[in-house]
N, C-alpha and C positions, 0 to 999 in steps of 0.2 A: 595212316599211310599216304603216300604221295600220289597224287592223281596224275596219270602217266599218259601224254599224247604221243602215240608213235608216228613219226613222219618218215614216209618212204617215197618213192618214184625211181623210174628208170634212169639210166645214166644220160645227163643232158637235159633233165627235166627242169632243173632249177631248184633243186630242194635247198642248196645253201643259201639262194636269194631268200627263199621263204624262211628258214631258219633265222638267218640274219635279222628279219623283221620281228620275229617273235622274241629273240633276245633283247632288241632295242626296246621292246616292250617290259623288259624285266624278266622274263622268263629264262629258267636255267635250261640250257640246251646240253644234253649229253650225246656226243657225237661218236657213232660207232666207227668211223674212220679215224678219228683221233685215238680211240681205245685200239684199234688194229695197228697204229704206229708206236703206241707206248709199249705195248707186249712185244714188240721185236726190237726194241732199243737195245744198243750195244751191250748193256749190262744185264739183259734178260735171257734166261736159258732157252727161249724159244728160238733166238737167232743161231746160236750154236745148233741146235737140231736141223734148221733149215740149211744152214752150211753143209752139214753133214749129208744131208738128204740130196741136194741138188748140185753142192759142189761150191768150192770156194770161190768161184767167179761171181756168185751173188752178193759177194760182200764187197763194199768199196775200199779203197786203198786208206780212208779214213776209218774203217771198223763197221761202218753203218750197212743196212740193209740196201741192195739196188733194187728199189721196189719195181721200177720199169721193167727190169729184166725178170724179175720173179712173176710178175703180172703176164708177161709174154709167154713164159712157161706154162703157167697153169691154165690160161684161158685156151691154150691149144690143146689141152690134155685132160679129159675128164678125171682120170685116176689120181693125177697129180695134185688138181684141185681138191679132190676129196681128202687126200693126204693132208693138205695143208689146211683145210677146214677142220679137220679132226684135231689138229694140233691146237690151232689157235681160237676157235670158238669156245671152248671152255674158259680160257684165259680172257677172252674180250667179254664173256657174259659176266665173269666176276667183277671186272673193272667197271662195266654198266651199273650192275646192282648196286655197287657201292656208291657211285656217283648218283644214281638216282635217290637213294635212301639219304643223301646229305642235301638234297634240294631244299632251298629256303624260299623259293618263290611259289605263288599260289597254286601252279601246277608246273610240272616238269616236262620237257619234249624230247623223245629219244629219237635222233635223226640216224636213220639207219637204211644204207641202200639195198639190204636185201633182209629187211625186216621180216617179210613174209616166208621167204625161203628158209629162213634160220628158225622159225616158230617164235620169234621174238614178240608176235602180236599176243602171246599169253601174259605177257606182263603189262599190257597197255589197256588204258580203259576205253579209248578212242584211237582210230587209226585214220590217219590224214594222208591221202595220196596227192601227189603233185603229178599231174598228167599233161602230156603233149603228144601229138601225133608221132610215130616212129621216125618219120623223116626228118622233123625237127630235131629228135634226139641223135640222129646221125650227124646232120650238119652242124650241130652246136659242138659236139664232142670232137669232130673232126678239127673244127677251127680252134677249139681251146687245147686239146692235148696233142695236136699235130699226128693224130693216128690216121691209119688208112681205113677207108669204109669196112674193108673186111676185119679189121682188129676191133671197130666198134660193134660190127654184127656179132662178133664171137663173144663180146662180152654181154651184148644184149640177150644172147642165147642162153648165157648162163644165169640170166637173171628171171625171175618170174614174168610171164607174158603180161601185156598191158591188160588184157581180159582179167588174168589172175588178180593183178593188183587192184582194179577197180572192184572186183567181186569181194576183196577183203576189206573195202574202204567204208568208213562211217561218213567221211567228209573228203570232198575232191576240190582243189583249186586247178582250173585248168589255165596252165601258164604259157599260153601262147598269144597272149594278148599284151597290152602295155603296162608300164609299172604302176599306173593310177589303178589299174583293175586288181593288181596283185596286192598293192597296199589296202584296198577297200576290202578284198577277200580276207586278208590276215586279220584286219581289224573286227571284222564281223565274227570271224572263227575264235578270236581272242575273247570276245564277250561271252560267246558259248561255252568256252572251255572254263573261264571264270565262274559261271553259273553252275556248270557241271561239277566242278571241284567243291564249290561251296556246298551244295546240295549233298554231295557224297560225305563230306566233312560233317555236316549236320547229322547226317544219317548214322554216323560212327559214334557222335557224342553221346 
């Protein structure tokens, strides 16, 4: 079985910067954000159900999902977010399981913004949390996505709290320092995961 490291962190924490560095080291990254896009592509049945539920205005003239419009709807309404999650999570989980099973690197990394909230920690051997202060999350996300502070806070409120993420973590990268620090932390943890994956493989042999 593939040794799986779950990677998570709040919005604006820098998960992509971390996963990119592990990918550069040859590790297969399974990205839940990519999975969430694949399952709502124009040829997928989930897109039709979303249009039926929320209205045709969520579909662009090209036939694709208007993700920004959908995000605005669901993060402002808990019931709508719950409906969407019940539709998409089984589809996303199936995609993730298939991708992890096909990994050919020493271990695989599941990058998932709501790893803890969806219970996906159960398929991970270790959980790595990218952590930054909440103020940094807000500032980075406002600058990146051109969202208002209120929009960012709504997204943060829908995610696990910083305390909950840290409680679930086996490993933590504090990502409010320079890139040299980030590179060093990734290199250190890569060695840890290589050793852990090798030990698990030996135990299964």
